Each structure stands twice: as C-alpha cells, then as structure tokens.
mmCIF file of the C-alpha atoms, coordinates in Angstrom:
data_MODEL
# 
_entry.id   MODEL 
# 
loop_
_atom_site.group_PDB 
_atom_site.id 
_atom_site.type_symbol 
_atom_site.label_atom_id 
_atom_site.label_alt_id 
_atom_site.label_comp_id 
_atom_site.label_asym_id 
_atom_site.label_entity_id 
_atom_site.label_seq_id 
_atom_site.pdbx_PDB_ins_code 
_atom_site.Cartn_x 
_atom_site.Cartn_y 
_atom_site.Cartn_z 
_atom_site.occupancy 
_atom_site.B_iso_or_equiv 
_atom_site.pdbx_formal_charge 
_atom_site.auth_seq_id 
_atom_site.auth_comp_id 
_atom_site.auth_asym_id 
_atom_site.auth_atom_id 
_atom_site.pdbx_PDB_model_num 
ATOM 1  C CA . MET A 1 1  ? 34.349 -13.304 -19.984 1.00 0.00 ? 1  MET A CA 1 
ATOM 2  C CA . THR A 1 2  ? 34.214 -9.538  -19.296 1.00 0.00 ? 2  THR A CA 1 
ATOM 3  C CA . ARG A 1 3  ? 30.968 -9.254  -19.506 1.00 0.00 ? 3  ARG A CA 1 
ATOM 4  C CA . ILE A 1 4  ? 30.394 -12.660 -16.702 1.00 0.00 ? 4  ILE A CA 1 
ATOM 5  C CA . LEU A 1 5  ? 32.496 -11.124 -14.694 1.00 0.00 ? 5  LEU A CA 1 
ATOM 6  C CA . LEU A 1 6  ? 30.164 -7.216  -15.053 1.00 0.00 ? 6  LEU A CA 1 
ATOM 7  C CA . ALA A 1 7  ? 27.229 -9.608  -13.898 1.00 0.00 ? 7  ALA A CA 1 
ATOM 8  C CA . LEU A 1 8  ? 28.631 -11.806 -11.003 1.00 0.00 ? 8  LEU A CA 1 
ATOM 9  C CA . ALA A 1 9  ? 30.264 -8.303  -9.745  1.00 0.00 ? 9  ALA A CA 1 
ATOM 10 C CA . PHE A 1 10 ? 26.229 -6.650  -10.338 1.00 0.00 ? 10 PHE A CA 1 
ATOM 11 C CA . ILE A 1 11 ? 24.512 -9.473  -8.579  1.00 0.00 ? 11 ILE A CA 1 
ATOM 12 C CA . PHE A 1 12 ? 27.010 -9.704  -5.586  1.00 0.00 ? 12 PHE A CA 1 
ATOM 13 C CA . ALA A 1 13 ? 26.720 -5.793  -5.530  1.00 0.00 ? 13 ALA A CA 1 
ATOM 14 C CA . ALA A 1 14 ? 22.365 -6.724  -4.882  1.00 0.00 ? 14 ALA A CA 1 
ATOM 15 C CA . GLY A 1 15 ? 23.053 -9.208  -2.324  1.00 0.00 ? 15 GLY A CA 1 
ATOM 16 C CA . ALA A 1 16 ? 25.130 -6.625  -0.036  1.00 0.00 ? 16 ALA A CA 1 
ATOM 17 C CA . ALA A 1 17 ? 22.235 -3.905  -0.753  1.00 0.00 ? 17 ALA A CA 1 
ATOM 18 C CA . LEU A 1 18 ? 20.388 -6.247  0.786   1.00 0.00 ? 18 LEU A CA 1 
ATOM 19 C CA . ALA A 1 19 ? 22.076 -7.638  3.580   1.00 0.00 ? 19 ALA A CA 1 
ATOM 20 C CA . ASP A 1 20 ? 20.811 -7.028  6.996   1.00 0.00 ? 20 ASP A CA 1 
ATOM 21 C CA . ARG A 1 21 ? 22.342 -3.769  8.927   1.00 0.00 ? 21 ARG A CA 1 
ATOM 22 C CA . PRO A 1 22 ? 23.382 -3.051  12.478  1.00 0.00 ? 22 PRO A CA 1 
ATOM 23 C CA . VAL A 1 23 ? 19.323 -1.496  13.993  1.00 0.00 ? 23 VAL A CA 1 
ATOM 24 C CA . THR A 1 24 ? 19.679 2.885   14.879  1.00 0.00 ? 24 THR A CA 1 
ATOM 25 C CA . PRO A 1 25 ? 19.366 3.780   18.008  1.00 0.00 ? 25 PRO A CA 1 
ATOM 26 C CA . GLU A 1 26 ? 15.808 4.864   17.648  1.00 0.00 ? 26 GLU A CA 1 
ATOM 27 C CA . GLU A 1 27 ? 15.184 1.392   16.539  1.00 0.00 ? 27 GLU A CA 1 
ATOM 28 C CA . ARG A 1 28 ? 17.028 -0.435  19.481  1.00 0.00 ? 28 ARG A CA 1 
ATOM 29 C CA . ALA A 1 29 ? 14.956 2.207   21.931  1.00 0.00 ? 29 ALA A CA 1 
ATOM 30 C CA . LYS A 1 30 ? 11.847 0.614   20.473  1.00 0.00 ? 30 LYS A CA 1 
ATOM 31 C CA . LEU A 1 31 ? 12.614 -3.291  20.439  1.00 0.00 ? 31 LEU A CA 1 
ATOM 32 C CA . ASP A 1 32 ? 13.853 -2.888  23.738  1.00 0.00 ? 32 ASP A CA 1 
ATOM 33 C CA . LYS A 1 33 ? 10.081 -1.350  24.945  1.00 0.00 ? 33 LYS A CA 1 
ATOM 34 C CA . ALA A 1 34 ? 8.939  -4.250  23.233  1.00 0.00 ? 34 ALA A CA 1 
ATOM 35 C CA . LEU A 1 35 ? 10.384 -6.818  24.450  1.00 0.00 ? 35 LEU A CA 1 
ATOM 36 C CA . ALA A 1 36 ? 10.359 -5.849  27.624  1.00 0.00 ? 36 ALA A CA 1 
ATOM 37 C CA . ALA A 1 37 ? 6.589  -5.881  26.998  1.00 0.00 ? 37 ALA A CA 1 
ATOM 38 C CA . ALA A 1 38 ? 7.128  -9.868  26.539  1.00 0.00 ? 38 ALA A CA 1 
ATOM 39 C CA . GLY A 1 39 ? 9.216  -10.064 29.717  1.00 0.00 ? 39 GLY A CA 1 
ATOM 40 C CA . CYS A 1 40 ? 12.716 -10.079 27.826  1.00 0.00 ? 40 CYS A CA 1 
ATOM 41 C CA . LYS A 1 41 ? 15.937 -7.264  27.932  1.00 0.00 ? 41 LYS A CA 1 
ATOM 42 C CA . GLY A 1 42 ? 18.732 -7.328  25.769  1.00 0.00 ? 42 GLY A CA 1 
ATOM 43 C CA . GLY A 1 43 ? 20.019 -9.271  22.582  1.00 0.00 ? 43 GLY A CA 1 
ATOM 44 C CA . GLU A 1 44 ? 21.727 -9.336  19.501  1.00 0.00 ? 44 GLU A CA 1 
ATOM 45 C CA . MET A 1 45 ? 20.089 -6.512  17.480  1.00 0.00 ? 45 MET A CA 1 
ATOM 46 C CA . GLU A 1 46 ? 19.422 -6.312  13.405  1.00 0.00 ? 46 GLU A CA 1 
ATOM 47 C CA . PHE A 1 47 ? 16.938 -5.189  10.654  1.00 0.00 ? 47 PHE A CA 1 
ATOM 48 C CA . ASP A 1 48 ? 16.818 -7.923  7.915   1.00 0.00 ? 48 ASP A CA 1 
ATOM 49 C CA . SER A 1 49 ? 16.620 -5.327  4.494   1.00 0.00 ? 49 SER A CA 1 
ATOM 50 C CA . LYS A 1 50 ? 15.543 -8.411  2.191   1.00 0.00 ? 50 LYS A CA 1 
ATOM 51 C CA . ASP A 1 51 ? 12.210 -9.549  4.682   1.00 0.00 ? 51 ASP A CA 1 
ATOM 52 C CA . LYS A 1 52 ? 12.113 -6.201  6.262   1.00 0.00 ? 52 LYS A CA 1 
ATOM 53 C CA . LYS A 1 53 ? 11.848 -7.176  9.761   1.00 0.00 ? 53 LYS A CA 1 
ATOM 54 C CA . PHE A 1 54 ? 13.811 -6.608  12.722  1.00 0.00 ? 54 PHE A CA 1 
ATOM 55 C CA . GLU A 1 55 ? 15.393 -9.692  14.358  1.00 0.00 ? 55 GLU A CA 1 
ATOM 56 C CA . VAL A 1 56 ? 16.432 -10.354 17.728  1.00 0.00 ? 56 VAL A CA 1 
ATOM 57 C CA . ASP A 1 57 ? 18.776 -13.145 18.633  1.00 0.00 ? 57 ASP A CA 1 
ATOM 58 C CA . LYS A 1 58 ? 19.651 -14.017 22.726  1.00 0.00 ? 58 LYS A CA 1 
ATOM 59 C CA . THR A 1 59 ? 17.290 -11.903 24.177  1.00 0.00 ? 59 THR A CA 1 
ATOM 60 C CA . THR A 1 60 ? 16.652 -13.070 27.824  1.00 0.00 ? 60 THR A CA 1 
ATOM 61 C CA . CYS A 1 61 ? 13.510 -13.420 29.276  1.00 0.00 ? 61 CYS A CA 1 
ATOM 62 C CA . ALA A 1 62 ? 11.325 -14.408 32.610  1.00 0.00 ? 62 ALA A CA 1 
ATOM 63 C CA . ASP A 1 63 ? 11.268 -17.358 32.191  1.00 0.00 ? 63 ASP A CA 1 
ATOM 64 C CA . GLY A 1 64 ? 15.966 -17.467 32.371  1.00 0.00 ? 64 GLY A CA 1 
ATOM 65 C CA . LYS A 1 65 ? 16.096 -18.885 28.614  1.00 0.00 ? 65 LYS A CA 1 
ATOM 66 C CA . LEU A 1 66 ? 17.094 -16.974 25.903  1.00 0.00 ? 66 LEU A CA 1 
ATOM 67 C CA . TRP A 1 67 ? 14.926 -16.448 22.949  1.00 0.00 ? 67 TRP A CA 1 
ATOM 68 C CA . GLU A 1 68 ? 14.892 -15.140 18.882  1.00 0.00 ? 68 GLU A CA 1 
ATOM 69 C CA . TYR A 1 69 ? 12.495 -12.484 17.946  1.00 0.00 ? 69 TYR A CA 1 
ATOM 70 C CA . ASP A 1 70 ? 11.405 -11.093 14.594  1.00 0.00 ? 70 ASP A CA 1 
ATOM 71 C CA . PHE A 1 71 ? 9.490  -7.977  14.783  1.00 0.00 ? 71 PHE A CA 1 
ATOM 72 C CA . ASP A 1 72 ? 7.711  -6.235  12.032  1.00 0.00 ? 72 ASP A CA 1 
ATOM 73 C CA . SER A 1 73 ? 8.494  -2.230  11.132  1.00 0.00 ? 73 SER A CA 1 
ATOM 74 C CA . SER A 1 74 ? 5.700  -1.661  13.803  1.00 0.00 ? 74 SER A CA 1 
ATOM 75 C CA . TYR A 1 75 ? 7.636  -3.672  16.243  1.00 0.00 ? 75 TYR A CA 1 
ATOM 76 C CA . LYS A 1 76 ? 4.994  -5.998  16.204  1.00 0.00 ? 76 LYS A CA 1 
ATOM 77 C CA . VAL A 1 77 ? 5.813  -10.276 17.352  1.00 0.00 ? 77 VAL A CA 1 
ATOM 78 C CA . ILE A 1 78 ? 6.394  -11.624 14.170  1.00 0.00 ? 78 ILE A CA 1 
ATOM 79 C CA . LYS A 1 79 ? 7.886  -14.343 15.642  1.00 0.00 ? 79 LYS A CA 1 
ATOM 80 C CA . LYS A 1 80 ? 9.340  -15.868 18.488  1.00 0.00 ? 80 LYS A CA 1 
ATOM 81 C CA . GLU A 1 81 ? 10.994 -19.086 19.154  1.00 0.00 ? 81 GLU A CA 1 
ATOM 82 C CA . LEU A 1 82 ? 13.298 -20.972 21.310  1.00 0.00 ? 82 LEU A CA 1 
ATOM 83 C CA . GLU A 1 83 ? 17.711 -20.805 20.508  1.00 0.00 ? 83 GLU A CA 1 
ATOM 84 C CA . ASP A 1 84 ? 18.951 -23.694 19.795  1.00 0.00 ? 84 ASP A CA 1 
# 
C-alpha cells in the first residue's frame, strides 16, 4: 500500500512540474509585440511547459473579436483560433 501511495505521489508531482506557468515580464513584452504585429492586444498569457509554447487567450484583435493564439519559443504564431 505504501508503495502505491508513493508511486501516485510521484506521478502527481511530475504532472505539477509540467503545468502551465505565468509568463515573465520579458516574455510578456515579446508576446505583446507579436500580438501588436497581428493587430491584437492584451489577453491572458501563460507558458505551456509540456508543449513548450506560449498560449494567449482572450486577446482583442482589430476585428473586435476575441482570439486564442499559440506561439512557439521564438514568438512565431503556430495557432490562431476564434475564442468560443
């Protein structure tokens, strides 16, 4: 029983280590610049440690709609999707 509990604790700890994290001020500035180039601003930003990409939700674009963006580690757009 103890081994099972230890194994589960390890699995949960490993999963937490791969969780999303807030972006740093430097990353935010670069994401803001990339979004501005696409005609967008603001949004909720985080770094997905598992997939190694930046995610920006609820960014407002020139069309007045809310969009979701994913950026690679070079701040290039890899996904743009209309927010649900």
